[in-house]
KEKE-3310 file (N, C-alpha, C; in steps of 0.2 Angstrom, whole numbers, plus 5000, padded with zeros to 4 digits):
npx = (5348:5358:5358:5364:5365:5375:5381:5372:5369:5374:5367:5354:5355:5353:5349:5333:5326:5314:5296:5291:5303:5303:5292:5295:5305:5297:5288:5292:5291:5285:5267:5259:5257:5257:5264:5277:5281:5282:5294:5301:5292:5293:5307:5307:5298:5307:5318:5312:5308:5321:5326:5319:5321:5327:5316:5306:5312:5313:5299:5295:5302:5297:5285:5286:5292:5281:5272:5278:5279:5266:5262:5269:5264:5252:5254:5257:5246:5229:5218:5222:5225:5212:5205:5212:5209:5195:5184:5186:5176:5164:5168:5160:5147:5147:5149:5141:5127:5130:5121:5125:5135:5151:5164:5170:5185:5200:5214:5226:5222:5220:5233:5242:5249:5254:5246:5242:5235:5223:5224:5213)
npy = (4923:4922:4915:4905:4889:4885:4896:4901:4892:4893:4902:4895:4888:4896:4900:4903:4913:4906:4910:4910:4915:4928:4933:4932:4943:4954:4955:4964:4976:4993:4995:5006:5024:5031:5023:5026:5040:5058:5063:5052:5047:5058:5056:5044:5047:5057:5048:5039:5048:5052:5039:5037:5047:5048:5041:5050:5061:5056:5053:5066:5072:5064:5068:5080:5079:5072:5082:5091:5084:5082:5095:5098:5089:5094:5105:5101:5093:5097:5091:5086:5098:5104:5095:5095:5109:5107:5105:5093:5078:5073:5060:5054:5055:5046:5034:5018:5017:5007:4993:4985:4984:4989:4977:4973:4975:4973:4984:4976:4965:4972:4978:4967:4967:4966:4971:4984:5000:5014:5031:5044)
npz = (5663:5672:5683:5696:5704:5712:5716:5725:5735:5748:5753:5754:5766:5777:5793:5800:5812:5823:5824:5837:5845:5840:5846:5859:5859:5857:5868:5878:5871:5870:5868:5867:5865:5877:5886:5882:5882:5879:5874:5869:5859:5850:5847:5840:5829:5823:5820:5811:5800:5796:5792:5781:5773:5760:5752:5753:5747:5734:5730:5731:5720:5710:5709:5705:5692:5686:5685:5677:5665:5662:5659:5648:5640:5639:5632:5619:5615:5612:5617:5630:5636:5637:5645:5656:5661:5663:5678:5691:5690:5702:5714:5722:5717:5706:5713:5718:5729:5743:5751:5760:5775:5778:5780:5797:5801:5810:5814:5814:5806:5794:5791:5794:5806:5823:5838:5833:5833:5832:5834:5837)
capx = (5347:5364:5357:5368:5363:5382:5383:5367:5369:5376:5361:5349:5356:5352:5344:5328:5323:5306:5291:5291:5308:5301:5286:5299:5308:5292:5285:5294:5291:5278:5262:5254:5261:5257:5270:5284:5282:5282:5301:5302:5288:5296:5313:5305:5296:5313:5322:5308:5308:5328:5328:5315:5322:5327:5310:5303:5315:5312:5293:5294:5305:5293:5279:5288:5293:5274:5269:5282:5277:5259:5261:5272:5259:5246:5256:5256:5239:5224:5213:5224:5224:5205:5204:5215:5205:5188:5184:5186:5170:5164:5169:5154:5142:5147:5149:5135:5126:5130:5116:5128:5139:5158:5166:5173:5191:5204:5221:5230:5220:5221:5240:5246:5253:5251:5245:5241:5229:5222:5222:5209)
capy = (4927:4921:4912:4899:4886:4884:4902:4903:4887:4894:4906:4892:4885:4901:4899:4908:4913:4904:4915:4910:4919:4934:4935:4934:4949:4959:4956:4971:4983:4996:4995:5012:5030:5033:5020:5029:5047:5062:5064:5045:5047:5062:5054:5039:5050:5059:5043:5037:5053:5051:5034:5037:5054:5047:5039:5057:5065:5052:5054:5073:5072:5060:5072:5086:5076:5071:5089:5094:5079:5083:5102:5097:5085:5098:5110:5097:5090:5102:5087:5085:5104:5104:5089:5098:5114:5104:5103:5086:5076:5071:5053:5052:5055:5040:5028:5016:5017:5000:4992:4981:4987:4986:4971:4976:4973:4977:4986:4970:4962:4976:4979:4962:4968:4964:4976:4990:5005:5020:5037:5050)
capz = (5668:5675:5690:5697:5710:5715:5720:5730:5739:5755:5756:5756:5772:5782:5799:5801:5819:5823:5826:5845:5847:5838:5850:5865:5859:5856:5874:5882:5867:5873:5863:5867:5865:5884:5889:5880:5884:5873:5871:5866:5853:5845:5844:5835:5823:5820:5817:5805:5795:5794:5788:5776:5769:5753:5750:5753:5741:5728:5730:5729:5713:5705:5708:5701:5685:5683:5684:5671:5659:5660:5657:5641:5636:5637:5627:5613:5614:5615:5622:5636:5640:5638:5650:5663:5662:5666:5685:5691:5692:5709:5714:5726:5712:5702:5717:5720:5737:5745:5756:5765:5779:5776:5785:5802:5801:5815:5811:5813:5800:5788:5789:5795:5811:5830:5843:5831:5836:5828:5838:5834)
cpx = (5354:5364:5361:5367:5369:5383:5378:5366:5370:5370:5355:5349:5356:5348:5339:5326:5315:5302:5291:5297:5306:5296:5290:5302:5303:5288:5286:5293:5284:5273:5258:5259:5262:5262:5277:5285:5283:5289:5303:5298:5291:5303:5311:5302:5302:5317:5318:5309:5316:5329:5324:5316:5323:5321:5306:5305:5313:5304:5292:5297:5300:5287:5281:5289:5286:5271:5272:5280:5270:5258:5265:5267:5254:5247:5255:5250:5233:5219:5215:5223:5217:5203:5206:5211:5198:5189:5183:5178:5170:5164:5163:5148:5141:5147:5142:5134:5126:5124:5119:5134:5146:5160:5170:5180:5196:5210:5226:5228:5221:5228:5244:5251:5250:5251:5244:5235:5228:5220:5218:5210)
cpy = (4927:4919:4905:4896:4885:4891:4904:4897:4888:4898:4901:4888:4890:4899:4905:4907:4911:4910:4915:4915:4926:4937:4936:4941:4955:4960:4963:4977:4986:4996:5002:5018:5033:5029:5023:5035:5051:5062:5057:5045:5052:5060:5048:5042:5053:5054:5040:5041:5053:5045:5033:5043:5053:5045:5046:5061:5062:5054:5062:5074:5069:5064:5077:5085:5075:5077:5091:5090:5080:5090:5101:5094:5090:5103:5107:5094:5094:5098:5087:5092:5105:5100:5092:5104:5112:5103:5096:5084:5073:5064:5051:5051:5048:5033:5025:5016:5009:4999:4988:4985:4984:4981:4975:4972:4977:4979:4981:4967:4965:4977:4973:4963:4965:4971:4983:4994:5011:5026:5042:5056)
cpz = (5673:5682:5690:5704:5715:5719:5725:5735:5746:5757:5757:5763:5778:5787:5800:5808:5819:5826:5834:5847:5846:5844:5857:5865:5859:5863:5878:5877:5869:5867:5863:5868:5873:5888:5887:5883:5878:5869:5867:5859:5848:5843:5839:5829:5819:5816:5811:5799:5792:5790:5782:5771:5761:5749:5748:5747:5735:5726:5727:5722:5708:5704:5704:5693:5682:5681:5677:5665:5657:5657:5649:5637:5634:5632:5620:5610:5617:5619:5629:5640:5641:5645:5656:5665:5665:5674:5685:5693:5699:5709:5718:5722:5708:5706:5719:5727:5739:5751:5761:5769:5777:5782:5791:5803:5807:5811:5810:5807:5794:5786:5791:5800:5818:5835:5839:5833:5831:5834:5834:5837)
residu = (UNK:UNK:UNK:UNK:UNK:UNK:UNK:UNK:UNK:UNK:UNK:UNK:UNK:UNK:UNK:UNK:UNK:UNK:UNK:UNK:UNK:UNK:UNK:UNK:UNK:UNK:UNK:UNK:UNK:UNK:UNK:UNK:UNK:UNK:UNK:UNK:UNK:UNK:UNK:UNK:UNK:UNK:UNK:UNK:UNK:UNK:UNK:UNK:UNK:UNK:UNK:UNK:UNK:UNK:UNK:UNK:UNK:UNK:UNK:UNK:UNK:UNK:UNK:UNK:UNK:UNK:UNK:UNK:UNK:UNK:UNK:UNK:UNK:UNK:UNK:UNK:UNK:UNK:UNK:UNK:UNK:UNK:UNK:UNK:UNK:UNK:UNK:UNK:UNK:UNK:UNK:UNK:UNK:UNK:UNK:UNK:UNK:UNK:UNK:UNK:UNK:UNK:UNK:UNK:UNK:UNK:UNK:UNK:UNK:UNK:UNK:UNK:UNK:UNK:UNK:UNK:UNK:UNK:UNK:UNK)
# end
């Protein structure tokens, strides 16, 4: 693998900021959209889309490639073509009805964040 402890030694001595310091930095961060204002929210959305533009482009290209490969496969294999022409079976019919209620989880517990919320 070409791993060398001598080359990585300086990386092992990095100082990591303690969690308490991170908490101090996050105190002044607004936790609700109403604290920001519409212009600030729009700017944040635009910045998020800009920073993730390559991910979006890669995902779109991957979907296109997947459709093309599936179409080529369907041309070569009649079973795949027949499968594609069938309507999809309902997922709800196959699912078993649960008698237990799902566990109540907060947004923070589901995604491992702090101060998360869902707006309907």
